[in-house]
Structure formats: C-alpha cells, structure tokens
C-alpha positions in Angstrom: 31.5 52.6 -43.7 30.2 56.2 -43.5 27.1 57.7 -45.5 29.7 60.0 -47.3 30.6 57.2 -49.2 29.9 57.6 -52.7 26.5 55.0 -54.1 29.3 53.3 -56.6 31.1 52.2 -53.5 28.1 51.3 -51.3 27.3 49.0 -54.6 30.7 47.1 -54.5 29.8 45.9 -51.1 26.9 44.6 -51.2 27.9 43.2 -54.6 31.7 41.3 -54.1 30.7 38.1 -52.1 31.5 39.7 -48.8 28.4 40.9 -46.9 28.1 39.6 -43.4 23.9 38.4 -44.0 24.7 37.0 -47.4 28.6 35.2 -46.8 27.5 32.3 -45.2 28.8 33.1 -41.7 25.7 35.2 -40.6 25.0 34.0 -36.6 21.5 33.3 -37.0 21.9 30.4 -40.0 25.9 29.2 -39.5 24.4 26.4 -37.0 26.7 27.5 -34.5 22.7 29.1 -32.6 23.3 28.2 -28.9 19.2 27.8 -29.7 19.8 25.1 -31.7 22.1 22.8 -30.3 20.8 21.5 -27.5 21.9 23.9 -24.6 19.5 26.1 -23.5 21.8 29.3 -23.2 19.8 30.9 -20.7 20.0 28.5 -17.8 23.1 26.6 -19.2 21.1 23.0 -18.7 20.6 20.6 -21.6 17.8 21.5 -23.7 15.2 18.9 -25.0 15.1 18.3 -28.6 12.7 19.3 -31.2 9.5 16.1 -30.3 10.6 16.4 -26.8 12.8 14.1 -26.9 16.4 15.0 -24.7 19.9 14.5 -25.9 20.5 11.4 -25.0 24.0 12.2 -23.9 22.5 13.8 -20.3 20.0 10.7 -20.0 21.1 8.4 -16.8 23.5 5.2 -17.3 20.5 2.2 -17.3 17.7 4.6 -19.4 15.7 2.3 -20.9 15.8 3.8 -24.8 12.9 6.1 -26.3 12.1 7.1 -22.7 12.1 10.1 -22.5 13.8 12.4 -19.3 11.1 14.4 -17.4 10.5 17.3 -18.2 12.4 20.3 -16.0 13.6 17.6 -14.4 18.0 18.3 -15.2 19.1 14.7 -14.6 22.7 16.1 -13.7 21.3 18.3 -10.7 22.1 16.8 -7.7 19.0 15.0 -5.8 17.6 15.2 -8.7 14.4 12.5 -9.4 14.3 11.4 -13.7 11.9 8.9 -12.2 9.2 11.6 -11.4 5.8 10.8 -13.6 7.2 7.6 -14.5 7.0 5.2 -12.0 6.0 2.3 -14.9 9.5 3.0 -15.5 10.8 1.5 -12.7 11.0 -1.8 -13.4 12.2 -1.3 -15.9 15.7 -0.1 -15.3 18.8 -2.4 -13.7 18.5 -3.9 -10.8 15.3 -2.7 -9.7 13.7 -5.8 -9.7 15.7 -7.3 -6.9 15.4 -4.1 -4.7 11.2 -4.4 -4.7 9.9 -7.6 -5.9 10.7 -8.7 -1.7 9.3 -6.0 -0.3 5.2 -6.8 -0.8 6.3 -10.8 0.2 8.1 -9.2 3.6 5.1 -7.2 4.3 2.9 -9.9 3.7 4.9 -12.2 5.9 5.3 -10.3 8.9 1.3 -8.6 8.7 0.5 -12.5 8.9 3.0 -12.6 12.0 1.7 -9.8 14.3 -1.9 -10.5 13.3 -1.3 -13.8 14.7 0.7 -13.2 17.8 -2.2 -10.3 18.8 -4.4 -13.7 19.0 -2.8 -14.3 22.4 -4.5 -11.9 23.9 -7.8 -12.4 21.7 -8.0 -15.7 23.5 -6.9 -14.5 27.2 -10.4 -11.9 26.1 -12.3 -15.0 25.6 -11.6 -16.8 28.5 -12.2 -14.0 30.7 -15.8 -12.8 29.0 -17.0 -16.5 28.2 -18.6 -18.5 31.1 -17.0 -21.9 32.2 -20.2 -24.7 32.4 -20.2 -25.9 36.4 -19.8 -29.7 36.3 -19.9 -32.1 38.5 -17.8 -35.5 39.1 -19.9 -39.0 40.1 -18.6 -42.1 40.7 -19.2 -43.1 36.8 -17.6 -40.4 36.3 -17.3 -36.1 35.1 -20.9 -35.2 34.2 -22.3 -31.2 33.5 -24.5 -30.3 36.4 -27.2 -29.5 34.1 -29.5 -31.5 32.0 -28.9 -28.5 29.2 -25.9 -26.2 30.1 -26.3 -23.2 28.3 -22.4 -22.2 28.6 -21.0 -23.9 26.1 -23.4 -22.1 23.6 -22.1 -18.6 24.9 -19.0 -19.7 24.6 -18.8 -20.3 21.0 -21.6 -17.5 20.8 -18.3 -15.5 22.4 -15.6 -16.9 20.3 -17.2 -15.6 17.5 -18.0 -12.3 18.1 -14.8 -11.6 19.2 -12.9 -13.5 16.0 -15.3 -12.1 13.6 -15.0 -7.9 15.1 -11.0 -8.7 15.0 -11.2 -9.2 11.4 -12.7 -6.2 11.0 -10.8 -4.0 12.7 -8.2 -5.9 11.3 -8.6 -4.9 7.8 -9.8 -1.4 8.7 -6.4 -0.9 10.3 -4.2 -2.3 7.7 -6.0 0.1 5.0 -5.5 2.6 6.7 -1.8 1.9 7.7 -0.5 0.1 4.8 -1.7 3.2 1.9 1.1 2.1 -0.8 0.3 -1.9 0.0 -3.4 -2.0 -0.8 -3.7 -4.4 -3.0 -4.0 -8.3 -3.1 -1.1 -9.1 -1.2 -2.9 -6.6 1.8 -6.2 -8.8 1.4 -3.9 -12.5 1.6 -2.0 -11.1 4.5 -4.9 -9.6 6.9 -7.3 -13.3 5.3 -4.3 -15.9 6.4 -3.6 -13.4 9.7 -7.1 -13.2 11.3 -7.0 -17.2 10.1 -3.8 -17.5 12.3 -5.3 -15.7 15.4 -8.3 -17.2 15.1 -6.2 -20.5 16.0 -3.5 -19.1 18.4 -6.8 -17.5 20.3 -9.1 -20.8 20.6 -5.9 -22.9 21.8 -4.5 -19.5 24.3 -8.5 -19.5 25.8 -9.3 -22.9 26.5 -6.0 -23.8 28.0 -6.6 -21.8 30.9 -7.8 -23.3 33.8 -7.1 -27.0 31.9 -4.9 -28.8 34.1 -6.7 -27.7 36.9 -9.8 -29.1 35.3 -8.3 -32.7 34.8 -6.7 -32.6 37.6 -10.0 -32.3 40.1 -11.3 -35.3 37.2 -8.5 -37.6 37.9 -8.5 -36.7 42.0 -12.2 -35.3 43.0 -14.1 -36.9 45.0 -18.1 -37.9 44.0 -20.0 -35.1 44.3 -17.6 -32.6 44.0 -18.8 -29.7 41.7 -16.0 -27.6 39.8 -16.1 -25.6 36.7 -15.0 -26.7 33.2 -12.8 -24.1 31.2 -13.9 -22.3 27.9 -14.5 -24.4 24.6 -15.6 -24.6 21.0 -18.2 -27.1 20.1 -18.9 -25.3 16.7 -15.3 -25.1 15.1 -11.8 -27.0 15.6 -9.2 -28.6 13.2 -9.3 -31.0 10.8 -6.0 -33.2 9.8 -5.9 -34.8 6.5 -2.7 -36.2 6.7 -0.5 -33.6 7.3 -2.5 -30.4 6.2 -4.9 -29.0 9.2 -8.2 -27.8 7.7 -9.8 -25.0 10.3 -13.5 -25.4 10.2 -16.2 -23.9 11.4 -16.2 -20.4 14.2 -12.5 -20.9 13.5 -12.8 -19.3 9.9 -14.8 -16.0 11.5 -11.8 -14.0 11.8 -10.4 -14.6 8.3 -13.9 -14.5 6.6 -14.0 -10.7 8.3 -11.5 -9.8 7.7 -12.0 -10.0 3.9 -15.7 -9.5 2.9 -14.3 -6.0 4.6 -11.2 -5.6 2.9 -12.7 -6.3 -0.2 -15.8 -3.6 0.4 -12.9 -1.0 1.3 -11.2 -1.4 -2.2 -15.1 -1.6 -3.6 -15.5 2.0 -2.3 -11.7 3.6 -2.7 -12.4 6.0 -5.3 -8.1 5.7 -6.0 -8.0 2.7 -9.3 -4.8 2.1 -7.7 -6.4 1.8 -3.9 -3.6 4.1 -3.1 -4.1 8.0 -2.6 -3.0 10.2 -5.8 -3.1 13.8 -5.9 -5.9 15.5 -6.3 -6.8 16.8 -9.9 -7.4 19.8 -8.5 -4.7 20.4 -6.6 -2.1 22.1 -9.4 -3.8 25.1 -9.9 -2.3 28.0 -8.3 -4.3 30.3 -5.8 -6.4 33.8 -7.2 -4.8 36.8 -6.8 -5.5 39.2 -5.1 -9.1 40.4 -6.1 -10.5 37.7 -8.2 -13.8 36.8 -7.4 -15.8 34.3 -10.0 -18.8 35.2 -7.6 -22.5 35.8 -9.7 -22.3 39.4 -10.7 -18.6 40.1 -10.8 -17.5 42.0 -14.4 -15.3 39.7 -16.5 -12.1 39.8 -16.5 -10.1 42.0 -19.4 
C-alpha cells in the first residue's frame, strides 16, 4: 500500500479482517514460533521446556521418569554423558546394578589376598631381625642354655612392632591408592588383610630353620649347643571346632590397620571420603588488569 492510497481505502484494509496483524496468522502468535516448539532455533538442539524439564523424545532409553537431563548436555551428541551431575541415578538405570554391584566385592577380595601374600616377606624379615634362642642337648632332652633367656621375649617384641607397622602402612597405602573405594569396604579389606598377613608371617618366620632344629633335637649327643628358631609365646591360633581364632599379637596388624583407616576417614575433609571438586575451582580467572587489593578503585 503506497503513501498515496486514499484514507478510505486504508480504513477498509484495517477493518476487513485481512490485516496481517489481526487475522490470526501472525508468526508470533500462530503457535509455530521456533522459540516455543521445544527446538532451539540458534543451535538446532532440543531446548528445555518451562520448568527445566526436557522433551520426552530427547530422553535417553531407560531414563527414570521425572528426572531431567543435565542442562547443557545434548543426549543425542556422540559421547555425551547424560548422567553427569547425577551420581545417584546410576543405580536406577536398567542393568546398572549388575555392572557395579560386584566391583566393591572384587576389590575387597583382591586387597585381602594381596595383603595376605605380603605376610611372607614380613615373616622373612621377622626371622632375620629377631634373635634365635640358644639351647643345649642333655640326656633328659633339649633345654635352654640360660635359665631365663631373653630371646623369646625379643622375638615377640619384634613380631609385634613389625606387624603393627605393617598394618599402619597398609591402611595408608590403601587410603591413598584406592581413593574411589574408600568406605566400609576398604576398612573391612585392610582389617582382614592385616590379620591374614600376620598369620602368614608367623608361619613363614617360625619355619625357617625348624627342620634343622628338630633333626638336632632327635640326633644330637648330650652337650651339643645349637639354636632354636623364632616363635611366638604371646600369640597363636586356638581352634573352636573347625573355626580358627587368632589371639595375642597376631591381632596387632589388623588393629593398627583398622585404627589408622578409621582416623584417616575421620580427618577427611570430604563427607563421602572421596575427592570432590573444590567450589572455588569453578571460578574463571580474573580478566587482565583486575585487582582486589586494598585501596583499588571499585569496578564501574
């Protein structure tokens, strides 16, 4: 319509129901606006609906009902992780329990087996550090060379110190190396592993030179002097039916490991005991020339 159109013609066009602004076909009011149909016109990806929820067709298969997809993470993008920011949702997805429930158990059994196997070198160290007890053969049998020997007490002392230190170091190593498995499973693993390591160390250490000692006891003539291998007097294993129950200083490794692991958990600054991102880590670096030192002019 040109500026020269007569005024009556303009009035007829505004009132005959064909005006583009009032005929119901305005692109802003006809319900086809790209900004309100669930599709972001700027990126082509699905846009969240009012309230933060996402369109149902964009949710991943098996997604629990009522849980929104994390904002800014297109679930259709290759390699996208729709579970980012929702660690508690993993257990609700189909098949999640089957893939994750066995991991803590396998980790616990592996730690127990490893610590128990480390009891063998611990027993060798005990046999090397603790002194052997001198004995003498008599017509009545083998007796101590002195009335009150100190070597058996020293053997108990060395075993107690070595196993207690082993338990403490094992707890610290497990806390540092298995940060994602901290918790009751780690405490149980290091406690059982320390107990198994102490029993293995006892059996390995006491058997070094035991066959030679038994042969001399049976065949040595009276008056022969030799030594008895290290052994424990303040610890051992009692059998209650088919159940073995360790006691005495065989429990020191498990005790040291349990106490150390519990103290580390109590001193942890993370409620979940696992490393978490620091709140200040999300702040972007300040722009060039920005300073908050005292006396600086406020930003405008």
